[in-house]
N, C-alpha and C positions, 0 to 999 in steps of 0.2 A: 504494500500500500504506500509506503514511504517513497519508493522509487518511482511509482506512478505520479505522485505529486511533484517530485523533482523534475521529471521529464516534462510534465505539463508546464511547470514554472519556467523551464529553459526555453520551451517553444514560445511561450508568451513573451518572454524577454527578447527573443530573436525577432518575432513579428513586430514588436514595439520598436526595436532598433532599426529594422528595415523601413518601417513607416516614417520614423523620425529622420532618417537620413535621405531616403528617396523622395519624399514629398517636397521638402525644401529644394532639393537639387532639381526636381522636375520644374518647379516654379521658376527657378533661376535660369535654367536652360531654355525654357519657353520664352523668356523675355529677351533672349539673345538673337532672335530672328532678324533677318535682313529684309523685311517686307518693304518698309519705307512708304507704306500707304498714307500714313498720317503726316508726313513731312510736307510743308507747304512748298509750292513751286516759286522759287525766288530768282529764276534765271532771267526774267525780264526786268529786274530792278537795276537801274543804273545808279551808280554812286560816284559823285565827284569828290575826291579827297585831296586836299591840299595840305601838305605838311610843312612846318617851319622848324628848323633846327635851332632851338633856343640855346643849346650849349655852344654851338658854333658862333652864334651871334653875340652872346655875352662874353665869350673869351676872345673875340676879335676886337673888343673895345680897347681903345688906346688908354692906358692907365694914367697918362699925363692929363687926359681930358675925360675923366671918369663921369662927371656930372653930365657933360654934353652927350656922351655915349649912352648913358642910361635914359636921358630924355629922348633920344632917337629910338630907343627900344620900346618906350612906353606905348606909342600908337600900335606897334606890331603885337605886343603882348600886354594888353591893358590890365587884365586881372592877374595873370600869372606872374608878372614882374614883381608886383607888390607882395604876393604870396612868397615868392622865392626869396626876396630880400628880407622880409620880416620873419617868416616861419622856418625857412631852411638855412639861410645864412645868419639868421639871428641878429641883423643889423638894427632892428626896431626903428625903422625910418617912419613908419606910419602908426 
């Protein structure tokens, strides 16, 4: 009688183990499909992107005319120049 109980207990543990391992693995593998039905079509969207190299502009300033150089950069980088000087370089100009 005792061996019948142990065998039943082992089978129950094996079934539980298989269910706990295979069920999450099945959900995980099902989500890895390459159907792509839900992705929107963005092939007709045109983007105009203009980049400015702040690092090159700020390091090209003549250090003998620093104020003039920074005033020339202000129209090109109206918000970022103040942020850079105050928050990154910690000059506390503004």
